[in-house]
N, C-alpha and C positions, 0 to 999 in steps of 0.2 A: 796223433803226435807226428806221424810222417808228413801229413798234409801241412801241419803247422810249421815244420822245419823247412819245407820247400818254399813256403811263402816268406819265411824269415830271411832266407838267402836272397830273395828277390829285392828285399828292402835295402837301399843304400846305407852304408855305414856312416856314422857321423863324419862330416867333412867331405864325403864323396859327392860327386855330381850325379844327378839322374840322367841316364842316357835316353835320348828321345829319337823316335822315327816319325817324320812328318812330311807333308807335301807343301811345296811352295810354288808360286807362279812368278815367272820372270817378268820384269818391267817391260811395257810396250815400247819404251824409248828412254833416252837420257833425261827427259823431263819428269819421269816417274821415279819415286824412291826405289832403290835396289833392296831386295829382301835381305834380312839379316840371317846369318848362319852362326851358331854358337860353336866355337872351337876351343880346344884345350891342348896343353902341352903333353898330356899323357894319354890322349884318346884320339884315334884316327876318325875322320869324318868322311863318309862316302857320299858323293853327289851322283845320283843316278838320273840320267837324262832320258827324255821320252823320244829324242831324235838324235842321230849321230852328230858328233862334234868334230871340229877341226883341231886336232891335238896341238898342232904347231902354232895356233893362234892364241894359246893360253898365256895370260899375263897376270903376274902377281909379284909381291915383294919377297924375294928369295931370302932376305935377311931375317924375316919374321915368320914366313910360312914355308913349310916343306910340302912338296907334292910327291907322295910316295909311289903313285902309279896312275897311269891314264890309259883308258881304253876307248873303243868306239863310242861307248855310251856312259863311261864312268870317269870320275876323278876322285882319287883318294888323297886327302890332304890332312895336315896336322900342324898346329902351331909349334914353332921352335920352343917356345916357352909360353905359359899363359900370358895373354895380352893384358896390358895394364888397363885400369879403369879409364874409359874415354878413348882408348886406342882402337882405331878402326882401320882395316885394310881391305882394299877392293881386289877381287879376283874376277876375271872375265874370260870368256871363250866364245868363239863364233860357232854357230851351227853349220853343218856341212850341206844342208839342203837348200839354203838361200831363202827360205820362207821367213816372213816377218813374225816376230822380231828376229833379226839375224844374229843377235848377240845376247848371251846370258851373262849377267853380272850380279855379284853378291857382295855384301859388306860383312867381313869377318870380325867378330867380337868374342870376348870371353865373358861368360856368365858364371857367377860363383856357385850357382845351385844346379845348373843343368848344362849338358853338352849334346849337340846333334850327332848321333852315331850314323844316321842315314837321312839324306834329304832326297825325296822324289821330286825332280824338277819338271814342271809342266809349263807349257806356253799358254798365254791367254787365248781365249776363244777369238777367232777372226770376226771382224765386224759383219753384221748382216748384209747380204747382197741386196741391193735395191731391186724392187720389182721392175720388170721390163717396161711397165706402163709409166714409171716415174720419168720426169723430164731429165734428160741427160745434160751435163754441163756443156756450155758452148766452148768452142775452140778459142784460146786466149788470143787477143789482138794486141798490136803494138801499144795502143793507148792504155791498155790495162797495166802494163809494167810501170808506166809513169803514175797513173792514178793510185796504184797500190804501193808506191814508194820504192820499188825495186830499182828504178833508174832516176837519178836526180839531175841537177843542172850541169854536173860534170860528166854526164854520160857514162859510158863503160870503157874502162882501161883494159888493154890486152898486152900480155907479155908472152913472148915465144919460149917454148921449152925444148931443150935439145933432145934429139932422137936417142933411144936406148935399145940395145940388143942384148938379150939374155940367152946365150946359146944353150946353156945347161937347162934352162926352163923351156926352151923352144918358143920364145915370145919376143916380139920386137914392137917398139912404139915409134910412131912418127907423126908429123904434123901436129905436135902438141902445142896447145895455147892455154894460157891462164887468163880468165876474165874476172874483173873486179867491178863492183858497183855498190849500191847502198846496202850494207849489211850482209853481203854474200860474196863468195868466190866460187869459181867453177873451172875445172880442168877438163879440156876436151882433147882426147888423143885417138889416133888411129892405131889399132892393134893388129898385128899379123901373127897368126898361129902357124908355125913352121910346118912344112908339108909332111915331115916324117913323124909328127906328133898326132895324138888323137884329138878329137874335137874337144873344145874347151869352152866352158861357160863361166864368165866372171861372176863372183858372188858377193864380194865386199871390197870396200875401199877405205883406207886410213891414211891421214896425214900425220907423220911423226916428225919430231925435232929433237935436237940434242938436249935441250932443257925445256921442261914443261910437259904436260900430258898430251897424248895423241888426240887428234880430232877425227871423230867418226864421220864419214861422209855418206851422203845418199848416192847410190850407184844406179846409173841409167845406161842400159845397153841398147843401142839402136837395132831395130829388127827383132828377130826372135830371141836374141840373147845368147845364141850358140855360135861360136866361131869355128867353122870347119877347117880341117887341115889344109894349109896353103892359102887360106882366105883371110880377108880383112874384116874388122868390125870396129865401129866407132863407140867409144866408151866415154861417159861423162861422170865426173865425181864432183858433187856439190857439197859445200860446207858453209855453215854460218860463219860470218867474219869474226875472227878473234880480235882482241885489243892487243897491239904490239907496241913496245917501246923503241924498237929498232928494226932494221931490215932483218928478216928471219927466213932461213932456208928450211923447207920441209922436204921430206921424202914421201912421195905418194906410193903406197903399196896397193896393188890390185891383186886380190886373191881369188882363186877359183877352184874348180874341181881337180881331183887327182893331186891335191897339195901343190899344184903349180902356181907360181906367183910372179909378178913383175914389179920391180922397184924402180921408180923414176926419181933420181936425186935432184937436188938443187932447184926445187920448185920454190922460187923466191917470192915472198910477200913483201913488197917494198913499203917501208914506213911512210914515205912521202905520199904514195897512193892511198894508204890506209887513212892518213890524217885528212886527206882531201875529201874522202867520202863519208867520214863519220859525222 
């Protein structure tokens, strides 16, 4: 009778949801579907990550989702109320180590029968390293950009970007230029790490705007990727070209170690340039 009573308490009462603990693997990139997480208005959900996260990079809809706590490896969240049928909300956060994939994103939904009490978050396995005997790709040549369609008959347009100094963050940008061509945009800036600051490694880049979702960019750091105190480093942020109805100003945010970041405002994507290259 004692054993039967223990098992009976484990069974959910009619109308209650079953609480699950499971493992999910984050998407390799924005082209893959984000894993679903079942949330509810009366049960917290714990996301437990396999690598440290950048807590300040967490994005979510505060009107529908509450974040109860964040740690180096955890996010505790709960729906304000049960989400309606068909209602889906994205939550995302960047990893702190800079490895790919750099961001973990999830789609939050409410299921009438079950709720995720704990999600163990894993990254996908890295692709296999090619054997040394395999032929290595050749260095790209100018003609490749034309043959691949990256440059059309209008060539490449360039717009200057104003210098920015963030004293509190210990970072300065200069010699900024925005390049446009067929289906892509690229920002090139020279970053200086102030002498009194520790060494800094850029890890992620995002283009954000007042209206519309942010654009995640590919980040390329010239050299070893580390900018020593008092030294300069060239940083490139590359993004697929969006479709715009009017001139649009973006803010480019470069995030790195120690929660230091640099925001470069007024990175303008001119509509006239966009129309000419689409």
